[in-house]
mmCIF entry with sequence, helices, sheets and N, C-alpha, C, O atoms, coordinates in Angstrom:
data_MODEL
# 
_entry.id   MODEL 
# 
_entity.id                         1 
_entity.type                       polymer 
_entity.pdbx_number_of_molecules   1 
# 
_entity_poly.entity_id                      1 
_entity_poly.type                           'polypeptide(L)' 
_entity_poly.nstd_linkage                   no 
_entity_poly.nstd_monomer                   no 
_entity_poly.pdbx_seq_one_letter_code       
;(UNK)(UNK)(UNK)(UNK)(UNK)(UNK)(UNK)(UNK)(UNK)(UNK)(UNK)(UNK)(UNK)(UNK)(UNK)(UNK)
(UNK)(UNK)(UNK)(UNK)(UNK)(UNK)(UNK)(UNK)(UNK)(UNK)(UNK)(UNK)(UNK)(UNK)(UNK)(UNK)
(UNK)(UNK)(UNK)(UNK)(UNK)(UNK)(UNK)(UNK)
;
_entity_poly.pdbx_seq_one_letter_code_can   XXXXXXXXXXXXXXXXXXXXXXXXXXXXXXXXXXXXXXXX 
_entity_poly.pdbx_strand_id                 A 
# 
loop_
_entity_poly_seq.entity_id 
_entity_poly_seq.num 
_entity_poly_seq.mon_id 
_entity_poly_seq.hetero 
1 1  UNK n 
1 2  UNK n 
1 3  UNK n 
1 4  UNK n 
1 5  UNK n 
1 6  UNK n 
1 7  UNK n 
1 8  UNK n 
1 9  UNK n 
1 10 UNK n 
1 11 UNK n 
1 12 UNK n 
1 13 UNK n 
1 14 UNK n 
1 15 UNK n 
1 16 UNK n 
1 17 UNK n 
1 18 UNK n 
1 19 UNK n 
1 20 UNK n 
1 21 UNK n 
1 22 UNK n 
1 23 UNK n 
1 24 UNK n 
1 25 UNK n 
1 26 UNK n 
1 27 UNK n 
1 28 UNK n 
1 29 UNK n 
1 30 UNK n 
1 31 UNK n 
1 32 UNK n 
1 33 UNK n 
1 34 UNK n 
1 35 UNK n 
1 36 UNK n 
1 37 UNK n 
1 38 UNK n 
1 39 UNK n 
1 40 UNK n 
# 
_struct_asym.id          A 
_struct_asym.entity_id   1 
# 
loop_
_struct_conf.conf_type_id 
_struct_conf.id 
_struct_conf.pdbx_PDB_helix_id 
_struct_conf.beg_label_comp_id 
_struct_conf.beg_label_asym_id 
_struct_conf.beg_label_seq_id 
_struct_conf.pdbx_beg_PDB_ins_code 
_struct_conf.end_label_comp_id 
_struct_conf.end_label_asym_id 
_struct_conf.end_label_seq_id 
_struct_conf.pdbx_end_PDB_ins_code 
_struct_conf.beg_auth_comp_id 
_struct_conf.beg_auth_asym_id 
_struct_conf.beg_auth_seq_id 
_struct_conf.end_auth_comp_id 
_struct_conf.end_auth_asym_id 
_struct_conf.end_auth_seq_id 
_struct_conf.pdbx_PDB_helix_class 
_struct_conf.details 
_struct_conf.pdbx_PDB_helix_length 
HELX_P HELX_P1 AA1 UNK A 3  ? UNK A 12 ? UNK A 3  UNK A 12 1 ? 10 
HELX_P HELX_P2 AA2 UNK A 14 ? UNK A 31 ? UNK A 14 UNK A 31 1 ? 18 
# 
_struct_conf_type.id          HELX_P 
_struct_conf_type.criteria    ? 
_struct_conf_type.reference   ? 
# 
loop_
_atom_site.group_PDB 
_atom_site.id 
_atom_site.type_symbol 
_atom_site.label_atom_id 
_atom_site.label_alt_id 
_atom_site.label_comp_id 
_atom_site.label_asym_id 
_atom_site.label_entity_id 
_atom_site.label_seq_id 
_atom_site.pdbx_PDB_ins_code 
_atom_site.Cartn_x 
_atom_site.Cartn_y 
_atom_site.Cartn_z 
_atom_site.occupancy 
_atom_site.B_iso_or_equiv 
_atom_site.pdbx_formal_charge 
_atom_site.auth_seq_id 
_atom_site.auth_comp_id 
_atom_site.auth_asym_id 
_atom_site.auth_atom_id 
_atom_site.pdbx_PDB_model_num 
ATOM 1   N N  . UNK A 1 1  ? 13.853  -2.843 -10.153 1.00 0.00 ? 1  UNK A N  1 
ATOM 2   C CA . UNK A 1 1  ? 13.860  -2.388 -8.758  1.00 0.00 ? 1  UNK A CA 1 
ATOM 3   C C  . UNK A 1 1  ? 12.945  -3.285 -7.929  1.00 0.00 ? 1  UNK A C  1 
ATOM 4   O O  . UNK A 1 1  ? 11.802  -3.550 -8.302  1.00 0.00 ? 1  UNK A O  1 
ATOM 5   N N  . UNK A 1 2  ? 13.470  -3.742 -6.803  1.00 0.00 ? 2  UNK A N  1 
ATOM 6   C CA . UNK A 1 2  ? 12.671  -4.580 -5.915  1.00 0.00 ? 2  UNK A CA 1 
ATOM 7   C C  . UNK A 1 2  ? 11.663  -3.733 -5.156  1.00 0.00 ? 2  UNK A C  1 
ATOM 8   O O  . UNK A 1 2  ? 11.868  -2.536 -4.955  1.00 0.00 ? 2  UNK A O  1 
ATOM 9   N N  . UNK A 1 3  ? 10.577  -4.361 -4.738  1.00 0.00 ? 3  UNK A N  1 
ATOM 10  C CA . UNK A 1 3  ? 9.545   -3.646 -3.992  1.00 0.00 ? 3  UNK A CA 1 
ATOM 11  C C  . UNK A 1 3  ? 10.118  -3.048 -2.718  1.00 0.00 ? 3  UNK A C  1 
ATOM 12  O O  . UNK A 1 3  ? 9.783   -1.919 -2.359  1.00 0.00 ? 3  UNK A O  1 
ATOM 13  N N  . UNK A 1 4  ? 10.983  -3.794 -2.027  1.00 0.00 ? 4  UNK A N  1 
ATOM 14  C CA . UNK A 1 4  ? 11.583  -3.286 -0.790  1.00 0.00 ? 4  UNK A CA 1 
ATOM 15  C C  . UNK A 1 4  ? 12.421  -2.045 -1.053  1.00 0.00 ? 4  UNK A C  1 
ATOM 16  O O  . UNK A 1 4  ? 12.459  -1.128 -0.232  1.00 0.00 ? 4  UNK A O  1 
ATOM 17  N N  . UNK A 1 5  ? 13.097  -2.017 -2.203  1.00 0.00 ? 5  UNK A N  1 
ATOM 18  C CA . UNK A 1 5  ? 13.895  -0.838 -2.558  1.00 0.00 ? 5  UNK A CA 1 
ATOM 19  C C  . UNK A 1 5  ? 12.989  0.350  -2.833  1.00 0.00 ? 5  UNK A C  1 
ATOM 20  O O  . UNK A 1 5  ? 13.297  1.478  -2.449  1.00 0.00 ? 5  UNK A O  1 
ATOM 21  N N  . UNK A 1 6  ? 11.868  0.093  -3.498  1.00 0.00 ? 6  UNK A N  1 
ATOM 22  C CA . UNK A 1 6  ? 10.921  1.158  -3.790  1.00 0.00 ? 6  UNK A CA 1 
ATOM 23  C C  . UNK A 1 6  ? 10.335  1.716  -2.500  1.00 0.00 ? 6  UNK A C  1 
ATOM 24  O O  . UNK A 1 6  ? 10.196  2.930  -2.352  1.00 0.00 ? 6  UNK A O  1 
ATOM 25  N N  . UNK A 1 7  ? 9.989   0.831  -1.566  1.00 0.00 ? 7  UNK A N  1 
ATOM 26  C CA . UNK A 1 7  ? 9.451   1.279  -0.284  1.00 0.00 ? 7  UNK A CA 1 
ATOM 27  C C  . UNK A 1 7  ? 10.495  2.080  0.477   1.00 0.00 ? 7  UNK A C  1 
ATOM 28  O O  . UNK A 1 7  ? 10.160  3.066  1.133   1.00 0.00 ? 7  UNK A O  1 
ATOM 29  N N  . UNK A 1 8  ? 11.752  1.672  0.399   1.00 0.00 ? 8  UNK A N  1 
ATOM 30  C CA . UNK A 1 8  ? 12.823  2.430  1.042   1.00 0.00 ? 8  UNK A CA 1 
ATOM 31  C C  . UNK A 1 8  ? 12.938  3.809  0.418   1.00 0.00 ? 8  UNK A C  1 
ATOM 32  O O  . UNK A 1 8  ? 13.139  4.798  1.122   1.00 0.00 ? 8  UNK A O  1 
ATOM 33  N N  . UNK A 1 9  ? 12.810  3.878  -0.900  1.00 0.00 ? 9  UNK A N  1 
ATOM 34  C CA . UNK A 1 9  ? 12.866  5.164  -1.587  1.00 0.00 ? 9  UNK A CA 1 
ATOM 35  C C  . UNK A 1 9  ? 11.726  6.060  -1.124  1.00 0.00 ? 9  UNK A C  1 
ATOM 36  O O  . UNK A 1 9  ? 11.915  7.262  -0.940  1.00 0.00 ? 9  UNK A O  1 
ATOM 37  N N  . UNK A 1 10 ? 10.545  5.482  -0.936  1.00 0.00 ? 10 UNK A N  1 
ATOM 38  C CA . UNK A 1 10 ? 9.406   6.273  -0.465  1.00 0.00 ? 10 UNK A CA 1 
ATOM 39  C C  . UNK A 1 10 ? 9.656   6.805  0.936   1.00 0.00 ? 10 UNK A C  1 
ATOM 40  O O  . UNK A 1 10 ? 9.327   7.954  1.228   1.00 0.00 ? 10 UNK A O  1 
ATOM 41  N N  . UNK A 1 11 ? 10.235  5.984  1.810   1.00 0.00 ? 11 UNK A N  1 
ATOM 42  C CA . UNK A 1 11 ? 10.405  6.405  3.197   1.00 0.00 ? 11 UNK A CA 1 
ATOM 43  C C  . UNK A 1 11 ? 11.604  7.326  3.383   1.00 0.00 ? 11 UNK A C  1 
ATOM 44  O O  . UNK A 1 11 ? 11.624  8.130  4.315   1.00 0.00 ? 11 UNK A O  1 
ATOM 45  N N  . UNK A 1 12 ? 12.602  7.221  2.510   1.00 0.00 ? 12 UNK A N  1 
ATOM 46  C CA . UNK A 1 12 ? 13.838  7.995  2.684   1.00 0.00 ? 12 UNK A CA 1 
ATOM 47  C C  . UNK A 1 12 ? 13.895  9.197  1.748   1.00 0.00 ? 12 UNK A C  1 
ATOM 48  O O  . UNK A 1 12 ? 14.252  10.294 2.178   1.00 0.00 ? 12 UNK A O  1 
ATOM 49  N N  . UNK A 1 13 ? 13.551  9.011  0.486   1.00 0.00 ? 13 UNK A N  1 
ATOM 50  C CA . UNK A 1 13 ? 13.677  10.081 -0.508  1.00 0.00 ? 13 UNK A CA 1 
ATOM 51  C C  . UNK A 1 13 ? 12.298  10.489 -1.008  1.00 0.00 ? 13 UNK A C  1 
ATOM 52  O O  . UNK A 1 13 ? 11.854  10.037 -2.063  1.00 0.00 ? 13 UNK A O  1 
ATOM 53  N N  . UNK A 1 14 ? 11.628  11.342 -0.250  1.00 0.00 ? 14 UNK A N  1 
ATOM 54  C CA . UNK A 1 14 ? 10.253  11.685 -0.591  1.00 0.00 ? 14 UNK A CA 1 
ATOM 55  C C  . UNK A 1 14 ? 10.159  12.357 -1.950  1.00 0.00 ? 14 UNK A C  1 
ATOM 56  O O  . UNK A 1 14 ? 9.277   12.031 -2.744  1.00 0.00 ? 14 UNK A O  1 
ATOM 57  N N  . UNK A 1 15 ? 11.053  13.287 -2.224  1.00 0.00 ? 15 UNK A N  1 
ATOM 58  C CA . UNK A 1 15 ? 10.999  14.000 -3.505  1.00 0.00 ? 15 UNK A CA 1 
ATOM 59  C C  . UNK A 1 15 ? 11.210  13.039 -4.663  1.00 0.00 ? 15 UNK A C  1 
ATOM 60  O O  . UNK A 1 15 ? 10.524  13.125 -5.681  1.00 0.00 ? 15 UNK A O  1 
ATOM 61  N N  . UNK A 1 16 ? 12.161  12.122 -4.507  1.00 0.00 ? 16 UNK A N  1 
ATOM 62  C CA . UNK A 1 16 ? 12.408  11.135 -5.557  1.00 0.00 ? 16 UNK A CA 1 
ATOM 63  C C  . UNK A 1 16 ? 11.174  10.282 -5.793  1.00 0.00 ? 16 UNK A C  1 
ATOM 64  O O  . UNK A 1 16 ? 10.761  10.068 -6.933  1.00 0.00 ? 16 UNK A O  1 
ATOM 65  N N  . UNK A 1 17 ? 10.588  9.795  -4.700  1.00 0.00 ? 17 UNK A N  1 
ATOM 66  C CA . UNK A 1 17 ? 9.446   8.894  -4.856  1.00 0.00 ? 17 UNK A CA 1 
ATOM 67  C C  . UNK A 1 17 ? 8.247   9.627  -5.443  1.00 0.00 ? 17 UNK A C  1 
ATOM 68  O O  . UNK A 1 17 ? 7.480   9.042  -6.208  1.00 0.00 ? 17 UNK A O  1 
ATOM 69  N N  . UNK A 1 18 ? 8.079   10.897 -5.096  1.00 0.00 ? 18 UNK A N  1 
ATOM 70  C CA . UNK A 1 18 ? 6.993   11.675 -5.694  1.00 0.00 ? 18 UNK A CA 1 
ATOM 71  C C  . UNK A 1 18 ? 7.204   11.791 -7.202  1.00 0.00 ? 18 UNK A C  1 
ATOM 72  O O  . UNK A 1 18 ? 6.261   11.623 -7.976  1.00 0.00 ? 18 UNK A O  1 
ATOM 73  N N  . UNK A 1 19 ? 8.435   12.076 -7.620  1.00 0.00 ? 19 UNK A N  1 
ATOM 74  C CA . UNK A 1 19 ? 8.746   12.151 -9.050  1.00 0.00 ? 19 UNK A CA 1 
ATOM 75  C C  . UNK A 1 19 ? 8.507   10.793 -9.708  1.00 0.00 ? 19 UNK A C  1 
ATOM 76  O O  . UNK A 1 19 ? 7.944   10.709 -10.799 1.00 0.00 ? 19 UNK A O  1 
ATOM 77  N N  . UNK A 1 20 ? 8.943   9.734  -9.025  1.00 0.00 ? 20 UNK A N  1 
ATOM 78  C CA . UNK A 1 20 ? 8.772   8.385  -9.558  1.00 0.00 ? 20 UNK A CA 1 
ATOM 79  C C  . UNK A 1 20 ? 7.292   8.083  -9.751  1.00 0.00 ? 20 UNK A C  1 
ATOM 80  O O  . UNK A 1 20 ? 6.890   7.540  -10.779 1.00 0.00 ? 20 UNK A O  1 
ATOM 81  N N  . UNK A 1 21 ? 6.473   8.444  -8.742  1.00 0.00 ? 21 UNK A N  1 
ATOM 82  C CA . UNK A 1 21 ? 5.042   8.166  -8.826  1.00 0.00 ? 21 UNK A CA 1 
ATOM 83  C C  . UNK A 1 21 ? 4.410   8.944  -9.969  1.00 0.00 ? 21 UNK A C  1 
ATOM 84  O O  . UNK A 1 21 ? 3.603   8.399  -10.722 1.00 0.00 ? 21 UNK A O  1 
ATOM 85  N N  . UNK A 1 22 ? 4.769   10.201 -10.102 1.00 0.00 ? 22 UNK A N  1 
ATOM 86  C CA . UNK A 1 22 ? 4.227   11.034 -11.180 1.00 0.00 ? 22 UNK A CA 1 
ATOM 87  C C  . UNK A 1 22 ? 4.575   10.436 -12.542 1.00 0.00 ? 22 UNK A C  1 
ATOM 88  O O  . UNK A 1 22 ? 3.717   10.343 -13.419 1.00 0.00 ? 22 UNK A O  1 
ATOM 89  N N  . UNK A 1 23 ? 5.842   10.027 -12.719 1.00 0.00 ? 23 UNK A N  1 
ATOM 90  C CA . UNK A 1 23 ? 6.249   9.447  -13.997 1.00 0.00 ? 23 UNK A CA 1 
ATOM 91  C C  . UNK A 1 23 ? 5.546   8.112  -14.247 1.00 0.00 ? 23 UNK A C  1 
ATOM 92  O O  . UNK A 1 23 ? 5.143   7.815  -15.372 1.00 0.00 ? 23 UNK A O  1 
ATOM 93  N N  . UNK A 1 24 ? 5.402   7.314  -13.191 1.00 0.00 ? 24 UNK A N  1 
ATOM 94  C CA . UNK A 1 24 ? 4.736   6.017  -13.337 1.00 0.00 ? 24 UNK A CA 1 
ATOM 95  C C  . UNK A 1 24 ? 3.272   6.211  -13.716 1.00 0.00 ? 24 UNK A C  1 
ATOM 96  O O  . UNK A 1 24 ? 2.753   5.509  -14.583 1.00 0.00 ? 24 UNK A O  1 
ATOM 97  N N  . UNK A 1 25 ? 2.604   7.173  -13.062 1.00 0.00 ? 25 UNK A N  1 
ATOM 98  C CA . UNK A 1 25 ? 1.203   7.443  -13.385 1.00 0.00 ? 25 UNK A CA 1 
ATOM 99  C C  . UNK A 1 25 ? 1.071   7.988  -14.801 1.00 0.00 ? 25 UNK A C  1 
ATOM 100 O O  . UNK A 1 25 ? 0.117   7.660  -15.506 1.00 0.00 ? 25 UNK A O  1 
ATOM 101 N N  . UNK A 1 26 ? 2.022   8.817  -15.220 1.00 0.00 ? 26 UNK A N  1 
ATOM 102 C CA . UNK A 1 26 ? 1.987   9.367  -16.573 1.00 0.00 ? 26 UNK A CA 1 
ATOM 103 C C  . UNK A 1 26 ? 2.146   8.243  -17.602 1.00 0.00 ? 26 UNK A C  1 
ATOM 104 O O  . UNK A 1 26 ? 1.458   8.231  -18.622 1.00 0.00 ? 26 UNK A O  1 
ATOM 105 N N  . UNK A 1 27 ? 3.049   7.306  -17.333 1.00 0.00 ? 27 UNK A N  1 
ATOM 106 C CA . UNK A 1 27 ? 3.243   6.177  -18.244 1.00 0.00 ? 27 UNK A CA 1 
ATOM 107 C C  . UNK A 1 27 ? 1.992   5.308  -18.287 1.00 0.00 ? 27 UNK A C  1 
ATOM 108 O O  . UNK A 1 27 ? 1.580   4.853  -19.354 1.00 0.00 ? 27 UNK A O  1 
ATOM 109 N N  . UNK A 1 28 ? 1.389   5.079  -17.116 1.00 0.00 ? 28 UNK A N  1 
ATOM 110 C CA . UNK A 1 28 ? 0.172   4.275  -17.062 1.00 0.00 ? 28 UNK A CA 1 
ATOM 111 C C  . UNK A 1 28 ? -0.943  4.967  -17.831 1.00 0.00 ? 28 UNK A C  1 
ATOM 112 O O  . UNK A 1 28 ? -1.715  4.321  -18.539 1.00 0.00 ? 28 UNK A O  1 
ATOM 113 N N  . UNK A 1 29 ? -1.022  6.285  -17.688 1.00 0.00 ? 29 UNK A N  1 
ATOM 114 C CA . UNK A 1 29 ? -2.056  7.052  -18.381 1.00 0.00 ? 29 UNK A CA 1 
ATOM 115 C C  . UNK A 1 29 ? -1.875  6.958  -19.894 1.00 0.00 ? 29 UNK A C  1 
ATOM 116 O O  . UNK A 1 29 ? -2.851  6.837  -20.633 1.00 0.00 ? 29 UNK A O  1 
ATOM 117 N N  . UNK A 1 30 ? -0.626  7.015  -20.352 1.00 0.00 ? 30 UNK A N  1 
ATOM 118 C CA . UNK A 1 30 ? -0.355  6.905  -21.790 1.00 0.00 ? 30 UNK A CA 1 
ATOM 119 C C  . UNK A 1 30 ? -0.721  5.515  -22.310 1.00 0.00 ? 30 UNK A C  1 
ATOM 120 O O  . UNK A 1 30 ? -1.139  5.359  -23.457 1.00 0.00 ? 30 UNK A O  1 
ATOM 121 N N  . UNK A 1 31 ? -0.557  4.513  -21.450 1.00 0.00 ? 31 UNK A N  1 
ATOM 122 C CA . UNK A 1 31 ? -0.819  3.140  -21.860 1.00 0.00 ? 31 UNK A CA 1 
ATOM 123 C C  . UNK A 1 31 ? -2.295  2.772  -21.734 1.00 0.00 ? 31 UNK A C  1 
ATOM 124 O O  . UNK A 1 31 ? -2.711  1.694  -22.160 1.00 0.00 ? 31 UNK A O  1 
ATOM 125 N N  . UNK A 1 32 ? -3.079  3.666  -21.149 1.00 0.00 ? 32 UNK A N  1 
ATOM 126 C CA . UNK A 1 32 ? -4.501  3.400  -20.921 1.00 0.00 ? 32 UNK A CA 1 
ATOM 127 C C  . UNK A 1 32 ? -5.338  4.066  -22.007 1.00 0.00 ? 32 UNK A C  1 
ATOM 128 O O  . UNK A 1 32 ? -5.154  5.252  -22.279 1.00 0.00 ? 32 UNK A O  1 
ATOM 129 N N  . UNK A 1 33 ? -6.252  3.330  -22.632 1.00 0.00 ? 33 UNK A N  1 
ATOM 130 C CA . UNK A 1 33 ? -7.148  3.937  -23.622 1.00 0.00 ? 33 UNK A CA 1 
ATOM 131 C C  . UNK A 1 33 ? -7.908  5.108  -23.014 1.00 0.00 ? 33 UNK A C  1 
ATOM 132 O O  . UNK A 1 33 ? -8.282  5.073  -21.842 1.00 0.00 ? 33 UNK A O  1 
ATOM 133 N N  . UNK A 1 34 ? -8.134  6.141  -23.814 1.00 0.00 ? 34 UNK A N  1 
ATOM 134 C CA . UNK A 1 34 ? -8.789  7.346  -23.313 1.00 0.00 ? 34 UNK A CA 1 
ATOM 135 C C  . UNK A 1 34 ? -10.187 7.073  -22.765 1.00 0.00 ? 34 UNK A C  1 
ATOM 136 O O  . UNK A 1 34 ? -10.638 7.754  -21.843 1.00 0.00 ? 34 UNK A O  1 
ATOM 137 N N  . UNK A 1 35 ? -10.866 6.090  -23.321 1.00 0.00 ? 35 UNK A N  1 
ATOM 138 C CA . UNK A 1 35 ? -12.235 5.815  -22.875 1.00 0.00 ? 35 UNK A CA 1 
ATOM 139 C C  . UNK A 1 35 ? -12.283 4.902  -21.654 1.00 0.00 ? 35 UNK A C  1 
ATOM 140 O O  . UNK A 1 35 ? -13.353 4.667  -21.094 1.00 0.00 ? 35 UNK A O  1 
ATOM 141 N N  . UNK A 1 36 ? -11.127 4.387  -21.243 1.00 0.00 ? 36 UNK A N  1 
ATOM 142 C CA . UNK A 1 36 ? -11.064 3.561  -20.030 1.00 0.00 ? 36 UNK A CA 1 
ATOM 143 C C  . UNK A 1 36 ? -9.970  4.137  -19.146 1.00 0.00 ? 36 UNK A C  1 
ATOM 144 O O  . UNK A 1 36 ? -8.805  3.753  -19.251 1.00 0.00 ? 36 UNK A O  1 
ATOM 145 N N  . UNK A 1 37 ? -10.354 5.060  -18.274 1.00 0.00 ? 37 UNK A N  1 
ATOM 146 C CA . UNK A 1 37 ? -9.368  5.728  -17.430 1.00 0.00 ? 37 UNK A CA 1 
ATOM 147 C C  . UNK A 1 37 ? -9.611  5.385  -15.974 1.00 0.00 ? 37 UNK A C  1 
ATOM 148 O O  . UNK A 1 37 ? -10.712 5.571  -15.455 1.00 0.00 ? 37 UNK A O  1 
ATOM 149 N N  . UNK A 1 38 ? -8.563  4.877  -15.310 1.00 0.00 ? 38 UNK A N  1 
ATOM 150 C CA . UNK A 1 38 ? -8.654  4.542  -13.893 1.00 0.00 ? 38 UNK A CA 1 
ATOM 151 C C  . UNK A 1 38 ? -8.058  5.638  -13.029 1.00 0.00 ? 38 UNK A C  1 
ATOM 152 O O  . UNK A 1 38 ? -8.075  5.544  -11.802 1.00 0.00 ? 38 UNK A O  1 
ATOM 153 N N  . UNK A 1 39 ? -7.526  6.685  -13.671 1.00 0.00 ? 39 UNK A N  1 
ATOM 154 C CA . UNK A 1 39 ? -6.913  7.790  -12.935 1.00 0.00 ? 39 UNK A CA 1 
ATOM 155 C C  . UNK A 1 39 ? -7.678  9.064  -13.258 1.00 0.00 ? 39 UNK A C  1 
ATOM 156 O O  . UNK A 1 39 ? -7.716  9.502  -14.408 1.00 0.00 ? 39 UNK A O  1 
ATOM 157 N N  . UNK A 1 40 ? -8.279  9.648  -12.252 1.00 0.00 ? 40 UNK A N  1 
ATOM 158 C CA . UNK A 1 40 ? -9.021  10.892 -12.454 1.00 0.00 ? 40 UNK A CA 1 
ATOM 159 C C  . UNK A 1 40 ? -8.140  12.084 -12.139 1.00 0.00 ? 40 UNK A C  1 
ATOM 160 O O  . UNK A 1 40 ? -8.585  13.226 -12.249 1.00 0.00 ? 40 UNK A O  1 
# 
């Protein structure tokens, strides 16, 4: 997905982008060591 498409999704489909952000943060959290967390 291109950045412009993602930005369009954020501006047009708020519910979709919120779900996308939650899933992306969850994936990032899984990929991040427990002792080094950038998401509180």
